[in-house]
C-alpha positions, 0 to 999 in steps of 0.5 A: 883375748882368749875365749875364757877372758871374753866370757869372764868380761861378759859375766862381769858386765852382766852382773854389774848391770843387774846390780845397777838395776837392783841398787839404782831402780828396784831398791829405791822404789821399794824403800819409798813404797815401804816408807809410805806404807809404814806412814800410811799404817800410822796415819790409819791408827791416828784416824782410828784413834780419833774415830773411837772418839778419843780426839776430835777430827778438828782438834789442832793436834790431830790436824797438825799430826795428820798434815805432817804425815800427809806431807811426809807421805806425799813428799817422801821421795824428796826426803834426802840428807842433802835436802835436810841439810839445806833446810836446816841451813836455810832455817838457821839463816832466816832472820826475824821469823815471827811465825811460830814453827811447827814444833811450837804449834804442836806443843801448844795443841797438845797442851790444849788436850785435857786428857793426859792419856790422849796427849801421850798417845798423840806423842807416841803417834808423832814419835813413830812417824818421825822414827819412820822418816828418819829411818827412811832418810838414813836408809837412803844414804850409805854414807850416812849409815856408815857415819851413824854406825861410826858414831854409835860404835864410838859412843857404845863404850861410854854409854855402856859404862854409864848404863849397862841396862840399855838394850842395843835397839834402844841405844841405836834409836837414841843415837839416831834421834840425837843425830838426825831428828833435831835437824829434820824440819817438819815445818818446811814439809808442812808448808810444802804440803799446804802449798801444793 
């Protein structure tokens, strides 16, 4: 081995080591911190909304939404594609589940709110929290990113022909929510948060 080959090998090993630290230590930590910070921001907006007297702090919709966000913040490091799929499979395998799921409780709590504007604002807060969770989920899986990109690219011609007015961001948001939001089981996150 010549001196030049040895230097090239040392450079390659050094670069691979630095990239490993970047992709397996620094980037995941940043992703989790960023996810939690965005979720904290939405939770703070919900709190400010209630503090202004728009909704009571003990209102079931407020309590459910706040618990859901707290669970996502606390267990964000467990929010992975594999766990989401396992939760979805286990949920489908459950037989005779008589207790209402989180979505049913959420919808019932929203219907109890008399003011339509407050209902809509709570729905917006909920949608934003789910969007942040899905974004965190997708960004943690390169394979899922490529799969979603492939699905979106496959859907683009058909969607553009039907509705050319859709913007690229809205199209991507629609595709991501159709693929991911359905299987994301908020009830399991809520139960884990309540049990801890």
